[in-house]
VEXTORSE-293946 format. One record per residue (C-alpha): residue in three letters; x, y, z. Coordinates in steps of 0.5 Angstrom, whole numbers, padded with zeros to 4 digits, always signed. Layout:
N
ALAXYZ;...
# end
This chain:
831
MET+0000+0000+0000;ALA+0006+0005+0002;GLU+0009+0004-0005;ARG+0002+0006-0009;GLY+0002+0012-0005;LEU-0004+0014-0001;ASP-0006+0020-0005;MET-0006+0017-0012;LEU-0011+0012-0009;LEU-0015+0017-0006;GLN-0015+0020-0013;SER-0017+0014-0016;LEU-0023+0012-0012;ARG-0025+0019-0013;THR-0025+0018-0020;TYR-0029+0012-0020;GLU-0034+0015-0015;LEU-0035+0021-0020;ARG-0036+0016-0026;LEU-0041+0012-0022;LEU-0045+0019-0020;ARG-0045+0021-0028;CYS-0048+0015-0030;SER-0055+0018-0027;ILE-0053+0025-0029;SER-0050+0025-0036;HIS-0050+0020-0042;ASP-0044+0023-0045;GLN-0038+0018-0046;PRO-0036+0016-0039;LEU-0029+0018-0036;ALA-0023+0014-0038;SER-0020+0010-0033;SER-0013+0011-0036;GLN-0013+0018-0033;ILE-0010+0016-0027;SER-0004+0011-0028;ILE-0004+0006-0023;THR-0001-0001-0022;PRO-0008-0006-0023;HIS-0009-0011-0018;PRO-0015-0016-0017;LEU-0020-0012-0013;GLN-0019-0006-0018;THR-0020-0010-0024;SER-0026-0012-0020;ILE-0028-0005-0019;GLU-0027-0003-0026;SER-0031-0009-0029;LEU-0037-0007-0025;LEU-0036+0001-0027;GLN-0036-0001-0034;SER-0042-0006-0033;ILE-0046+0000-0030;GLU-0044+0005-0035;SER-0047+0001-0040;GLY-0053-0001-0037;HIS-0052-0008-0035;TYR-0054-0008-0028;SER-0056-0015-0027;LYS-0049-0017-0030;ALA-0045-0013-0025;LEU-0048-0017-0020;THR-0047-0024-0023;SER-0040-0023-0023;LYS-0035-0026-0018;SER-0034-0019-0015;ALA-0041-0019-0012;ASP-0040-0027-0010;PHE-0038-0025-0002;LEU-0044-0021-0001;LEU-0050-0026-0004;ASN-0049-0032+0000;LEU-0053-0031+0006;ASP-0052-0034+0013;GLN-0059-0038+0014;VAL-0057-0039+0021;SER-0057-0032+0022;SER-0062-0028+0026;SER-0064-0025+0020;TYR-0062-0024+0013;SER-0061-0017+0014;ASP-0056-0018+0019;SER-0053-0023+0015;ILE-0052-0018+0010;THR-0049-0013+0014;ASP-0045-0018+0018;SER-0042-0020+0011;VAL-0040-0013+0009;SER-0037-0011+0016;SER-0033-0017+0016;PHE-0030-0016+0009;LEU-0028-0009+0011;ILE-0024-0011+0017;SER-0021-0017+0013;GLU-0013-0017+0013;ASN-0011-0016+0006;SER-0004-0012+0005;GLU-0006-0011-0002;THR-0012-0007-0002;SER-0014-0002+0003;THR-0021-0001+0007;GLU-0023+0005+0002;GLU-0022+0000-0004;ARG-0026-0005-0001;ALA-0031+0000+0001;PHE-0032+0002-0006;LEU-0033-0005-0009;VAL-0039-0005-0004;VAL-0042+0001-0006;ALA-0041-0001-0013;VAL-0045-0007-0012;ALA-0050-0003-0008;VAL-0051+0002-0014;SER-0051-0004-0019;ALA-0057-0007-0015;PHE-0061-0001-0014;LEU-0060+0001-0021;ALA-0063-0006-0023;PHE-0069-0005-0019;VAL-0070+0002-0022;GLN-0070+0000-0029;ALA-0075-0006-0027;ASN-0080-0002-0023;VAL-0079+0006-0026;THR-0075+0007-0032;GLY-0076+0001-0036;PRO-0076-0003-0040;PRO-0077-0008-0035;GLU-0073-0015-0035;THR-0073-0021-0031;LEU-0068-0020-0026;PRO-0064-0026-0024;PRO-0065-0028-0016;LEU-0060-0025-0012;PHE-0059-0030-0007;THR-0059-0037-0010;ASN-0058-0041-0003;ILE-0065-0039-0001;ALA-0072-0040-0003;LYS-0075-0035-0007;GLU-0081-0035-0003;ASP-0077-0034+0003;ILE-0073-0028+0000;GLU-0080-0025-0003;VAL-0083-0025+0004;TRP-0077-0022+0007;ALA-0076-0016+0002;ARG-0083-0015+0002;ASN-0083-0014+0010;GLU-0077-0010+0010;VAL-0080-0005+0005;MET-0087-0005+0009;SER-0083-0004+0016;THR-0083+0003+0015;GLY-0091+0003+0017;SER-0094+0003+0010;ASP-0097-0002+0005;LEU-0094-0003-0002;LEU-0097+0001-0008;GLY-0098-0005-0012;LYS-0094-0010-0015;PHE-0087-0009-0015;PHE-0081-0014-0018;ASN-0075-0016-0014;LEU-0076-0012-0008;GLU-0070-0016-0005;TYR-0065-0011-0010;ILE-0067-0005-0007;VAL-0067-0008+0000;PHE-0060-0011-0001;SER-0058-0004-0004;LYS-0060+0000+0002;LEU-0057-0005+0007;LEU-0050-0004+0003;LEU-0050+0003+0003;SER-0053+0004+0010;THR-0047+0000+0013;ILE-0042+0003+0009;GLY-0045+0010+0011;ALA-0045+0008+0018;HIS-0037+0007+0017;PHE-0035+0013+0013;GLY-0041+0018+0012;ASN-0042+0024+0017;GLU-0041+0031+0016;ASN-0034+0031+0018;SER-0031+0025+0013;THR-0029+0027+0006;THR-0029+0019+0004;PHE-0034+0017-0001;PRO-0039+0024+0000;THR-0044+0021-0005;ILE-0046+0015-0001;SER-0051+0020+0003;TRP-0053+0022-0004;TRP-0054+0015-0007;LEU-0058+0013+0000;ALA-0062+0019-0001;ARG-0064+0016-0008;VAL-0066+0009-0005;LEU-0070+0012+0001;LEU-0074+0016-0004;ILE-0075+0011-0009;GLN-0077+0006-0003;GLN-0082+0012-0001;LYS-0085+0012-0008;LEU-0087+0004-0007;LEU-0091+0006-0001;ASP-0098+0008-0001;GLY-0097+0013+0004;HIS-0092+0018+0007;SER-0087+0014+0012;SER-0084+0018+0018;VAL-0079+0013+0018;LEU-0076+0014+0011;PHE-0077+0022+0012;GLN-0073+0022+0019;LYS-0067+0018+0015;LEU-0068+0023+0009;GLN-0068+0029+0014;ASP-0061+0026+0017;LEU-0058+0025+0010;ILE-0059+0032+0007;PRO-0055+0036+0011;GLU-0049+0031+0011;THR-0050+0031+0003;LEU-0050+0039+0003;ALA-0044+0039+0007;HIS-0040+0036+0002;LEU-0043+0037-0005;GLY-0048+0043-0003;ASP-0044+0048-0008;LEU-0039+0049-0013;LYS-0033+0050-0009;LYS-0034+0044-0005;VAL-0035+0040-0011;SER-0029+0043-0015;ARG-0025+0042-0009;TYR-0027+0034-0008;TRP-0026+0033-0016;PRO-0021+0038-0018;GLY-0020+0039-0026;ILE-0027+0037-0028;GLU-0030+0042-0033;GLU-0034+0047-0030;GLY-0040+0045-0034;ASN-0040+0038-0030;LEU-0039+0042-0024;SER-0045+0046-0024;ASP-0049+0040-0027;ILE-0047+0036-0020;VAL-0049+0042-0016;SER-0056+0043-0020;MET-0058+0036-0020;LEU-0057+0035-0012;HIS-0061+0041-0010;LEU-0066+0039-0016;GLU-0067+0032-0012;LEU-0067+0035-0005;GLY-0072+0040-0008;ILE-0076+0034-0010;ILE-0075+0030-0004;ASP-0078+0036+0000;PHE-0084+0037-0004;ARG-0086+0029-0004;TYR-0086+0031+0004;GLY-0090+0037+0003;ARG-0084+0042+0005;VAL-0086+0047+0000;ASP-0082+0053+0002;SER-0076+0048+0003;SER-0077+0045-0004;LYS-0077+0052-0007;LEU-0071+0054-0004;HIS-0067+0048-0007;PHE-0070+0049-0014;GLU-0068+0056-0013;SER-0061+0054-0012;SER-0061+0049-0017;GLU-0063+0055-0022;LYS-0057+0059-0020;ALA-0052+0053-0021;SER-0055+0052-0028;GLY-0055+0059-0030;LEU-0062+0059-0031;SER-0067+0064-0030;LEU-0075+0064-0031;SER-0080+0068-0032;VAL-0087+0068-0035;SER-0090+0073-0041;GLY-0095+0074-0046;SER-0094+0073-0053;LEU-0099+0073-0059;GLY-0100+0066-0062;PHE-0105+0061-0064;ARG-0108+0055-0060;THR-0113+0052-0064;VAL-0113+0049-0071;HIS-0119+0053-0073;GLN-0117+0060-0069;VAL-0117+0066-0074;ASP-0114+0071-0070;PRO-0108+0071-0066;LYS-0109+0071-0058;ALA-0105+0073-0052;GLN-0102+0066-0050;LEU-0097+0065-0044;ARG-0090+0064-0046;LEU-0084+0062-0041;ILE-0078+0066-0042;THR-0071+0063-0041;ASN-0066+0067-0039;ASN-0060+0062-0040;SER-0053+0063-0039;SER-0051+0056-0041;SER-0055+0054-0046;THR-0053+0051-0053;ASN-0054+0054-0059;GLY-0059+0052-0064;HIS-0067+0054-0065;SER-0072+0050-0061;ASP-0078+0048-0065;LYS-0080+0041-0063;SER-0086+0038-0065;SER-0083+0032-0068;GLN-0082+0029-0061;HIS-0089+0027-0061;ASP-0093+0022-0065;PRO-0096+0025-0071;GLN-0103+0021-0069;LEU-0103+0026-0062;HIS-0103+0032-0067;GLU-0109+0029-0070;ALA-0113+0027-0064;SER-0115+0034-0062;ASP-0116+0041-0066;VAL-0112+0044-0060;PHE-0104+0045-0062;LEU-0099+0041-0057;THR-0096+0048-0057;PRO-0098+0055-0059;LYS-0096+0057-0066;PHE-0093+0064-0064;LEU-0092+0070-0069;GLU-0085+0071-0066;SER-0081+0065-0066;ASN-0077+0063-0060;ASN-0069+0063-0061;GLU-0067+0063-0054;GLY-0063+0056-0056;CYS-0063+0049-0053;LEU-0064+0048-0046;LYS-0059+0043-0042;PRO-0063+0037-0039;VAL-0062+0039-0032;GLN-0065+0046-0034;GLN-0071+0042-0037;ALA-0072+0038-0031;LEU-0072+0045-0027;ILE-0077+0048-0031;LEU-0082+0041-0030;ALA-0080+0042-0023;GLN-0084+0049-0023;CYS-0090+0045-0024;LEU-0090+0041-0018;LEU-0090+0048-0014;ILE-0095+0051-0018;GLU-0100+0045-0017;LYS-0099+0046-0009;ASN-0099+0053-0009;THR-0105+0055-0013;PRO-0112+0052-0013;HIS-0114+0046-0016;ASP-0118+0048-0022;GLU-0117+0050-0029;MET-0113+0056-0028;GLN-0108+0052-0024;ARG-0107+0048-0031;TRP-0106+0054-0035;ASP-0101+0056-0030;MET-0097+0050-0031;ALA-0098+0050-0039;PRO-0092+0055-0041;TYR-0087+0050-0037;ILE-0090+0044-0040;GLU-0090+0047-0047;ALA-0083+0050-0046;ILE-0080+0043-0046;ASP-0085+0041-0052;SER-0082+0046-0056;GLN-0075+0043-0055;SER-0071+0040-0061;SER-0069+0034-0056;SER-0070+0031-0049;LEU-0068+0025-0045;PHE-0073+0020-0045;ILE-0075+0020-0038;ILE-0075+0028-0038;ARG-0080+0027-0044;SER-0084+0022-0041;PHE-0085+0026-0035;CYS-0087+0032-0039;ASP-0092+0028-0043;LEU-0095+0026-0036;LEU-0096+0033-0034;ARG-0099+0034-0040;ILE-0104+0028-0039;ARG-0106+0031-0032;TRP-0107+0038-0035;GLU-0111+0035-0042;ARG-0115+0030-0039;THR-0119+0035-0035;ARG-0122+0039-0042;SER-0127+0035-0046;ARG-0123+0038-0053;THR-0116+0034-0051;LYS-0119+0028-0046;GLU-0118+0024-0052;ARG-0111+0026-0054;ALA-0110+0025-0046;ILE-0112+0018-0046;LEU-0108+0016-0053;MET-0102+0020-0050;MET-0102+0016-0043;ASP-0102+0009-0047;LYS-0096+0011-0051;VAL-0092+0013-0045;VAL-0094+0007-0041;GLN-0092+0003-0048;GLY-0086+0007-0048;ILE-0084+0005-0041;TYR-0085-0003-0043;ASP-0082-0002-0050;SER-0074-0002-0052;THR-0074+0005-0055;PRO-0070+0005-0062;GLY-0064+0009-0060;VAL-0065+0010-0053;ALA-0060+0005-0049;VAL-0062+0003-0042;ALA-0057+0007-0039;GLU-0060+0013-0042;ARG-0066+0012-0039;MET-0063+0012-0032;CYS-0060+0019-0034;PHE-0064+0024-0030;CYS-0069+0019-0027;PHE-0068+0022-0020;GLY-0068+0029-0023;VAL-0076+0029-0024;ASP-0082+0026-0020;PHE-0083+0021-0025;PRO-0088+0015-0022;THR-0086+0008-0021;ILE-0089+0003-0027;PRO-0095+0001-0022;SER-0096+0008-0020;LEU-0096+0010-0027;ARG-0101+0004-0030;LYS-0105+0006-0024;GLU-0106+0013-0026;TYR-0108+0010-0033;ALA-0113+0006-0030;ASP-0116+0011-0026;LEU-0116+0015-0032;LEU-0120+0010-0036;VAL-0125+0009-0030;SER-0126+0017-0031;CYS-0128+0015-0038;GLY-0133+0009-0036;LEU-0128+0004-0039;ILE-0128+0000-0032;GLY-0127-0007-0035;GLU-0120-0005-0038;ALA-0119-0002-0032;VAL-0120-0008-0027;ARG-0115-0012-0031;THR-0110-0007-0030;TYR-0112-0007-0022;GLU-0112-0014-0022;ASP-0105-0015-0025;LEU-0102-0009-0020;GLU-0106-0013-0015;LEU-0109-0007-0013;TRP-0115-0010-0009;ASP-0118-0004-0006;ASN-0119-0001-0013;VAL-0121-0008-0016;ILE-0127-0008-0011;PHE-0129-0001-0012;CYS-0130-0003-0020;TYR-0134-0009-0018;ARG-0138-0005-0014;LEU-0139+0000-0020;LEU-0141-0006-0024;GLN-0145-0009-0018;LYS-0141-0015-0017;LYS-0139-0015-0010;SER-0139-0023-0010;ALA-0134-0023-0015;SER-0129-0019-0011;VAL-0130-0023-0005;GLU-0129-0029-0010;LEU-0123-0026-0013;ILE-0119-0024-0006;ASN-0121-0031-0003;THR-0117-0034-0009;ARG-0111-0030-0008;LEU-0111-0032-0001;LEU-0110-0039-0003;GLN-0104-0037-0007;HIS-0101-0032-0002;PRO-0104-0033+0005;ASN-0099-0029+0009;ASP-0100-0023+0005;PRO-0103-0018+0010;ARG-0106-0013+0004;LEU-0111-0019+0002;TRP-0113-0020+0009;CYS-0115-0012+0009;SER-0118-0012+0003;LEU-0123-0018+0005;GLY-0124-0014+0011;ASP-0126-0008+0007;VAL-0131-0012+0003;THR-0134-0016+0008;ASP-0134-0012+0014;GLN-0131-0017+0019;ASP-0126-0015+0024;SER-0123-0022+0024;CYS-0120-0021+0017;TYR-0116-0015+0020;TYR-0114-0019+0026;LYS-0111-0024+0021;ALA-0107-0019+0017;LEU-0104-0017+0024;GLU-0102-0024+0025;VAL-0099-0025+0018;SER-0095-0018+0019;GLU-0093-0020+0026;ASN-0097-0014+0028;LYS-0094-0009+0023;SER-0100-0008+0018;VAL-0101+0000+0019;ARG-0107-0001+0015;ALA-0110-0007+0019;LYS-0110-0002+0025;ARG-0113+0004+0022;SER-0119-0001+0020;LEU-0120-0004+0026;ALA-0120+0004+0029;ARG-0125+0006+0024;SER-0129+0000+0026;ALA-0129+0001+0033;TYR-0131+0008+0032;ASN-0137+0007+0028;ARG-0139+0002+0034;GLY-0138+0008+0039;GLU-0132+0004+0042;TYR-0129+0011+0042;GLU-0123+0009+0048;LYS-0121+0003+0044;SER-0121+0007+0037;LYS-0117+0012+0040;LEU-0112+0007+0043;LEU-0112+0003+0036;TRP-0110+0010+0033;GLU-0105+0011+0037;SER-0102+0005+0036;ALA-0102+0006+0028;MET-0099+0013+0029;LYS-0093+0010+0032;LEU-0092+0006+0026;ASN-0092+0011+0021;SER-0094+0018+0024;LEU-0094+0022+0017;TYR-0101+0020+0016;PRO-0105+0027+0017;ASP-0112+0023+0016;GLY-0110+0019+0022;TRP-0108+0024+0027;PHE-0115+0027+0025;ALA-0118+0021+0026;LEU-0115+0020+0033;GLY-0117+0027+0035;ALA-0124+0025+0033;ALA-0124+0019+0037;ALA-0121+0022+0043;LEU-0126+0028+0043;LYS-0131+0023+0043;ALA-0128+0019+0049;ARG-0127+0026+0052;ASP-0120+0026+0052;LEU-0119+0033+0050;GLU-0112+0034+0051;LYS-0111+0028+0046;ALA-0116+0031+0042;LEU-0112+0037+0041;ASP-0106+0034+0040;GLY-0109+0030+0035;PHE-0112+0035+0031;SER-0105+0039+0032;ARG-0101+0034+0029;ALA-0106+0033+0023;VAL-0105+0041+0021;GLN-0098+0040+0022;LEU-0098+0035+0016;ASP-0104+0038+0012;PRO-0104+0046+0014;ASP-0110+0046+0009;ASN-0115+0042+0013;GLY-0120+0047+0015;GLU-0124+0042+0019;ALA-0118+0040+0024;TRP-0117+0048+0025;ASN-0124+0049+0027;ASN-0124+0043+0032;ILE-0117+0046+0035;ALA-0121+0053+0035;CYS-0127+0050+0039;LEU-0122+0046+0044;HIS-0119+0052+0045;MET-0126+0055+0046;THR-0128+0050+0051;LYS-0121+0052+0055;LYS-0123+0059+0055;ARG-0116+0060+0051;SER-0119+0066+0046;ARG-0113+0068+0043;GLU-0111+0061+0041;ALA-0118+0060+0039;MET-0117+0066+0034;VAL-0111+0064+0031;ALA-0114+0057+0029;PHE-0121+0060+0027;LYS-0117+0065+0022;GLU-0113+0059+0019;ALA-0120+0055+0019;LEU-0124+0060+0015;LYS-0118+0060+0010;TYR-0121+0053+0007;LYS-0128+0053+0010;ARG-0131+0060+0008;ASP-0138+0058+0007;SER-0139+0055+0013;TRP-0144+0059+0018;GLN-0142+0055+0024;MET-0135+0056+0023;TRP-0136+0064+0023;GLU-0141+0064+0028;ASN-0136+0060+0033;TYR-0131+0065+0030;SER-0135+0071+0032;GLN-0136+0068+0039;VAL-0128+0068+0040;ALA-0127+0075+0037;VAL-0132+0078+0043;ASP-0129+0074+0048;SER-0122+0077+0046;GLY-0125+0084+0046;ASN-0124+0084+0038;PHE-0131+0087+0037;CYS-0130+0089+0030;LEU-0128+0082+0028;ALA-0134+0079+0031;LEU-0139+0084+0028;GLU-0135+0082+0021;ALA-0136+0075+0023;VAL-0144+0076+0024;GLU-0145+0079+0018;LYS-0142+0073+0014;VAL-0146+0068+0018;LEU-0152+0072+0016;SER-0150+0072+0009;LEU-0149+0065+0009;SER-0155+0063+0013;LYS-0160+0068+0009;TYR-0161+0072+0016;LYS-0164+0065+0019;ARG-0158+0065+0024;VAL-0158+0071+0029;ASP-0154+0071+0035;VAL-0158+0076+0040;GLU-0153+0074+0046;LEU-0147+0076+0042;LEU-0150+0083+0039;GLU-0152+0084+0046;ARG-0145+0083+0049;VAL-0143+0088+0043;MET-0148+0093+0045;VAL-0146+0093+0052;GLU-0139+0095+0050;ILE-0141+0100+0045;GLU-0146+0103+0051;ARG-0140+0103+0055;VAL-0135+0107+0051;GLU-0139+0110+0045;VAL-0134+0115+0043;GLU-0129+0110+0042;ARG-0133+0105+0039;SER-0136+0109+0033;ARG-0134+0104+0028;GLU-0137+0098+0032;SER-0144+0102+0033;GLU-0144+0103+0025;MET-0143+0096+0024;ILE-0148+0094+0029;GLY-0153+0099+0026;GLU-0153+0096+0019;ILE-0153+0089+0022;LEU-0160+0090+0026;LYS-0163+0094+0019;GLY-0161+0088+0015;VAL-0164+0083+0020;VAL-0171+0087+0021;LYS-0171+0088+0013;ASN-0170+0081+0012;GLY-0176+0079+0017;GLY-0171+0077+0023;GLY-0174+0082+0028;GLY-0175+0078+0034;GLY-0176+0081+0041;GLY-0169+0081+0042;VAL-0167+0085+0036;TRP-0172+0090+0036;GLY-0169+0091+0043;LEU-0162+0092+0041;PHE-0165+0097+0035;GLY-0168+0101+0040;ARG-0162+0102+0044;TRP-0158+0103+0038;TYR-0163+0109+0036;LYS-0162+0112+0043;LEU-0155+0112+0042;LYS-0156+0116+0036;GLY-0161+0121+0040;ASP-0167+0119+0036;LEU-0172+0118+0041;ALA-0178+0117+0037;MET-0175+0111+0033;CYS-0172+0108+0039;CYS-0180+0108+0042;GLU-0182+0105+0036;ALA-0177+0100+0036;LEU-0178+0098+0044;LEU-0186+0098+0042;LYS-0184+0093+0037;GLU-0180+0089+0042;VAL-0186+0089+0047;ARG-0191+0087+0042;ALA-0186+0081+0040;TYR-0186+0078+0047;GLN-0194+0079+0048;GLY-0198+0073+0048;SER-0202+0069+0053;GLU-0195+0065+0055;VAL-0193+0072+0058;TRP-0198+0071+0064;LYS-0196+0063+0065;GLU-0188+0063+0064;LYS-0184+0067+0068;GLU-0178+0067+0063;ARG-0183+0070+0058;PHE-0186+0075+0063;VAL-0179+0077+0065;LYS-0177+0079+0058;PHE-0184+0082+0057;SER-0183+0086+0064;ARG-0176+0089+0062;ALA-0178+0091+0055;SER-0184+0095+0058;LEU-0180+0098+0063;GLU-0174+0100+0058;LEU-0180+0103+0054;CYS-0183+0107+0059;LYS-0176+0110+0061;VAL-0176+0113+0054;TYR-0183+0115+0055;VAL-0181+0119+0061;GLU-0174+0121+0058;ILE-0178+0125+0052;GLY-0183+0128+0057;GLY-0189+0129+0053;ARG-0196+0128+0057;ARG-0198+0124+0051;GLU-0192+0119+0052;LEU-0193+0119+0060;CYS-0200+0117+0059;ALA-0198+0112+0054;GLY-0193+0109+0059;GLU-0198+0109+0065;MET-0204+0106+0061;HIS-0199+0100+0059;LEU-0196+0099+0066;LYS-0203+0099+0069;SER-0205+0094+0064;THR-0199+0090+0065;ILE-0199+0090+0073;LYS-0206+0088+0073;GLN-0205+0082+0069;ALA-0199+0080+0072;ALA-0201+0081+0079;LEU-0204+0074+0080;LYS-0198+0070+0079;PHE-0192+0074+0079;SER-0194+0079+0084;GLU-0188+0077+0089;THR-0182+0077+0083;GLN-0177+0083+0083;GLU-0179+0085+0076;PHE-0187+0086+0078;LYS-0184+0090+0084;GLU-0180+0094+0079;LEU-0186+0096+0075;GLN-0190+0098+0080;ALA-0185+0103+0083;PHE-0184+0106+0076;LEU-0192+0106+0075;ASP-0192+0110+0082;LYS-0186+0115+0079;LEU-0190+0116+0073;GLN-0196+0118+0076;ALA-0193+0123+0080;MET-0190+0126+0074;LEU-0197+0126+0071;GLN-0200+0130+0077;ARG-0194+0135+0077;THR-0196+0136+0069;SER-0203+0137+0071;VAL-0202+0142+0076;
# end
């Protein structure tokens, strides 16, 4: 080792590391190994052989070579296959061999891991799928399949369809994790790309699952800063790989930030995702802006109209004119009278975009999709970005496929282009399966991590969903069955009114795969039998999150709220990145009267899904019950962003606003309640509280006074004038100094309470007597003899009728006292 020199060894390994990374970034000629002159030895020959196989796209060939034999013989005596693999790697790293270094042995393991990973990606993402040889020939295939499936699902989510050769990605993850634990940290400069490759593996694993995994999310959050610490900017990359071209340096940095942005976006971290995309744009020399330009969008359009157009201020594009309709089959152009790209009057001579720049443009569509309302306008906002890639003279296979997929998602919503969307989707799926002439497997792998392209089962499921939306259920069912998406199969059979057929199908599959928890859960869904979910827990060794969720829902529906709460808590421990689960936990806890647990559940729900207006409302209501007005106000403001048409929510908001002393907001909320309920919901008690405050400090509450006046006028105008409203109206007129209108309003309040019930029900009498007293006080304030006589007559009549039942009440005594006062005033005026 001393003769070869440590510096030369590290330089050689870094060149190998760069070659491995470039397999996923560039489809140009790989770096030649002759750039570094060293004396070859058997291990280095093995590394060179592995790299050449990977660079040429022969991933499974690399794994069948003798170089990987030592990793592929599992110890059947070991406590688990995973332990056997990690033990083999550890033993290989610490083996005493004077001719090789630990670093060389470690890189061989990394190369084997990347080979297995890319083989899995080809089979399940980029295509064309091929039958991969079994990794472990000394273990039964069925045992390996069960082990691999359980390892992938151990993160707390079920598989999203049928995947092939799961042992390849599990094997790759174990190898990279073991090497990463040995070398990888923010302070180590040995193999900094390990954390990047491992992040890619974890992202692909997330794409295999039907829900976000908190385990994978946390691991990715640990890997991101480690990767950025080594390769986060041009200086760091050039320091690690000195001498490579600046264009290659910028591609590496731009690609890293692009992939990290996609990871953050996958988990809903939109702000962080946007920052990574901006860093990627800066590194790639790309600046984007959307403008308008005159052009034609349809075949039959006569006059040019303004169209959205993406302007790329590009400092590193290649020369050439971008005009690409040739990238699409002519059949697609004929499928609709809407052009795939607008025909602009002014041609675009900005040059061809590099692959990383094209991928960045498509990444903007992800942000638009998340940040704008889900409507037709959102799709039009995405259009210029999609059309910018469609106007390029050439694109890499995976970039073109992702661009087509985004267009399909846009055009399937419009009647004029829906037929083309179906045709295009068929071609995208077929293109994944077919060996495209002139497109090698290695080229398909380029930038496959730089676009959010789905796995093959996810892509086919999306196609089947599109078929269902078009009424082509029979064809969709065949796809769902092939992908083993039993829930979708059941849904289709229910649409076809063939429930028994779905039960028969699942039972048939269970005879072949009795240890598949997904099948047991699907059978439970269609038969409504909890025993199926318990069986799913049994065969999954108590790891089936779906089974626990189903049992929790079943318990809730039976009214067993405490049991439901405990089951939801157990399910969320396995996978905490499920906002609906936290909401359900909050609901169950609320029913079980565990208010703190309910508040925690709803709070966790909005952390993961800030757009959940119902959860925000529940948080606010819980704060209301605990008299936390300020916290309730904040929660209601968030809730009303998403539930603006709920009068109940506005009514609760008005209550909290009054409690916190914000009377203007309270009255604005009252106005919304009245508008949404068509003046059928009038909270008189709340208006009473506001009126008391206005009467206390009228000068300081002039705005509130005007607002409550308009509200009362609106209520009266729309026939909602009950006694309480007329009483408030009278008090408002009194504040304004209009005693005549005040008398009229108070008289209507008195009449509203009149009736035979007044002399039978104490509560009704109390309201009537207080209204009468207020009316008579205004009569006295006016002071005219006519008003005083009217007051005397009213009080005498009231006292006479109330004497039989309410003579001992305080209200009766107050009426009698005021009558005496009023009669005394009349005597003085008559003298």
